[in-house]
N, C-alpha and C positions, 0 to 999 in steps of 0.2 A: 472446584475443577480447576487443575494445574495446567496452565498454558506452559509449554515449552519456548524457550528463547534460543534465537538464530544467533548465532556471534559472528560478525563482520566488521573486520576493518577497524577494531577495538570498540564496536556498540554490541549491545545485548539487546535485540529486538524480541519483544513477544510474537510467537508464529501465529498469533491470529489476533487481530484487530478488528478494530469496528469503524467502518467508513460512514461519512456524513453527507456525501453528495447529493443534492437537493432537498437535504433536509433544512430547514428555517425556522427561525424564531422559538417559540416556545416548545413546537414540537420536537425540534434537534435537543435545546437543551434537555428536555425530560428524557430524551432517547439516551443522550449520553450519559447523565445520571443512572439513568437505570441497567445500562450497560456495563457500566462500572461497578454497580451494585451485583451484577451477575456474574461477575468474575474478571471481565476485560479489562486488560490495563496498557491497550494501546489504542491509541483513537487519533483518526486521520482526516485532515481537514486543508483546505486551501484558500487562500486569498478569494480568488474566482468563485468559490462557492457561495460569499455572501454569507457565511454565518459562524465565523470565528467569535462575535460577540457570544452567540448562544452556546458555542462550545465551550468557551470561557466559564460562563453561567452553568452548563451541567457540571464540568470538571469541579467547580465549586461547591455546588450542592451535594455532591457525592460525598464529601466531607472527608475523601483520602488524603495523606499526605503528598505532597506535590512529587517526592522522589518516587513513588509507585506508581506513576501516569507516564507512558511513553507516549508523547504527542510530537506528531508530523504535521507540519504546514507545507506550504508549496507557493514559490514566488510565480507570477503568471508571465508568458514568452515576452511580453512586451516591455516587462521590468527587470531584464535579467543582465542589463548593461551594467559597467562600472559608476556608481556612487545610487542608481535606482533600485538596485536588488537591495543593499543596505536599508534605503528609505523604506521600501517596500515590507522587507521584513518588520522593521521598526514600528510600521503602523499595525501589521499583524499582531504583533506584541501587545501594541496600544490596546488593539480592539480584545484579545484573550485576556488581557490583564494579568500578564506574565512579563517576567524579565529575561525568561530566556525558553526556546521550545527545544525539544530532545533531537529534533531532526529537520532540516530545512531541504526540500527539493528546488530544484528548477522544472516547473512544471512541463514544459513542451521545449525542445529545440527551436531557436529561431535562427534561420540561415540568414537574417540581416544584420545579426549581431556575432561577431567571430567569439568561438570558444576560449580563444586567448582571453576574453575581455570577461565573458559571463562566469568563466569557471576562475579566474582572478579575484571576482566579485565575490562568489559563493564562498571561496575559501578565507576570504577576509572576513565576511561575515562571521563562522566559525572563531577565527583567531581574537575578533571584539566581544567574543563572547554571547552573541544572539543565538547561537546554536550549539550544542552539543554536539553533532554530527551534521554531515552533509550529503546532499545524495542527489541523483538526477530522476527524471520519470521521463517516459516514452522514447528512450534514447535507443539507436539502433545498435549493431555492432560497431560498425565502425565509427559513428557518434562517441561510443563509450570507450573504446580504446582512445580516442582523440581527447577526450575528458581524461582519462586517468593519466595520460602523457604529459597534461598541462598541471595536473591540480598538484600543490603542494600539501594537501591535508587528504587524508582518506577517504576515497567515496564509499559510503557504505551499502547505498543498495540503489538498483534500478527498478523503478515502479513502471509497470506495464500490463496490459490486458493481458489476461490467462484464464483456461478454462480447458476441458478435454477435446473442445472442437477445435483449438486455435495451437497449434505446435510451435513453442517456444525452447524447444530443445537445445538448439545452437545459442541463442542469445543466454539462455539458464546456463548454459556450460561457459560460456566466456565469462560469466558472472562469476561463477565458480573459481574459474581461472586466477581472477584477482582478488580474491575474498572479499565479494561483493555480494550481498544478499539478493534475491529477486523478491520483489512486493508485487503480488498480482491483484489488480482490480478486476472488477466484474467476474468475480472467481466462480459464480452459479450461473455465467452467461446471463445475465441480467434476468435470471428466473424465467427464461423461457421455455421452448418444448425441450431442452436438453433435460429439463426435470422428469418428462415423461418418456424418457427415451427406455425401453425394454430393460436394456442391458444394466443401466443402471440402477432401474427400480428393482432387478431381480440380486444384485448385488447387495441393496439396501435392507431388503426383505430379508436375505442372509443373516444380514448383522443386527437385524431389528432396529434398524436406523431408517432416517427418511434418505431420500435422493440428494436433497443439500449438502447433509452430515456426510454421505459419500463423497460428493466433490469435494468439499473443503479436506473432509480426511485427504484426500487423494493428494492435495497439494502440500500440508504441513506434512505430510511422510516423505515428500521430497526433500534430498539434501538443500538447506539455504534457502528455501522457499516459504515466503510470508504471505496470508491472505488478509486480506480486508474487507470482507462482505459486509454488504450497508442492509439495513432494513429499519422502520420506524415501527415495526411492529414485536409488541411484547414477547409473544411467544416464539418467533422466529428469532428474536435475538437470544432467548436462551438458547434456543435449538442449534443455533449456528456454532455455541461456543461447548455444546456437549459431544466432543467428537474425539475428546484425550482417553476415553476409556474402552476404544476398540482399534485395532489395526486391520488395513487391507491385506491381504497374499500378496506374492508376486503376480500371481496369475491376475488377480484383480487387478491390480495396476496397470499391468500392460493392456488391459482390456479396454480400460478408462482411456491409457495413452491412444489406442487404435482408432479412438473416436474423431482424432484429428481430420481436418478436411481442408482445401484448399482455400474455401470461401468460408472459413469459421470467424474471421475478424469481424467484431460489431462494432469498433469503434476506431475510426479513421476520418475525422475533419480535416478540412481544406487544407491545413495547415500542419498537418502530418508529415513526417519525414515518409522518404522510400524506405519503406519497411523491408526487413531482411526475408 
């Protein structure tokens, strides 16, 4: 299974990654090892997921050269200030048993910590060799523009919720304009009723694929978009990566874009920014 890479800000990011949110312990380690054996080369974790030890264990169990795995972790919003961010990332590296991650993200913006400090800390972590690349997550268009203006290292991605029911076209366009990849979490809409939508099922039937495969193909077929589905089910892990042997037509792409709804967002905690 050949996964194409997205080029952004000097980074080469596999367009399909393996998400690990909610996975813990042995289940997480086994899922990561199986995902890597199944062809994934991009693993996504975060300090707040409380599974970095297990992710590192799964990576080692897979037996692949470190250079073949693109690993992302994230620093929580309470730890993105100067000094704190570097310490948080160093602790993540200790848990992962690694010297460096491929990408570190600010997990959520924090209005109590000015970006002049958080972005400076993020760039400093890269210069100190703790991460090869840096990025952000859950940043709106104004927050992203501010981060870009403040950063003296390339921001290579903005990781946000994205699926056909949530229109992110303006944010994705802003990312493209600055050579920034858009990484989508919840790309399957948390596997809810979107997978039973008759329009998606019809497209899936036409291609001999599953609705989940159609949703993921729709994402990676968009310029500069990376998807990171999560699953602990081995059958689903294999299914989710089997999306590079077919393509959606322009009409099918438009049909999926048309599913967007004003109430499509699934993730909006109390600390979320004012969304675009």
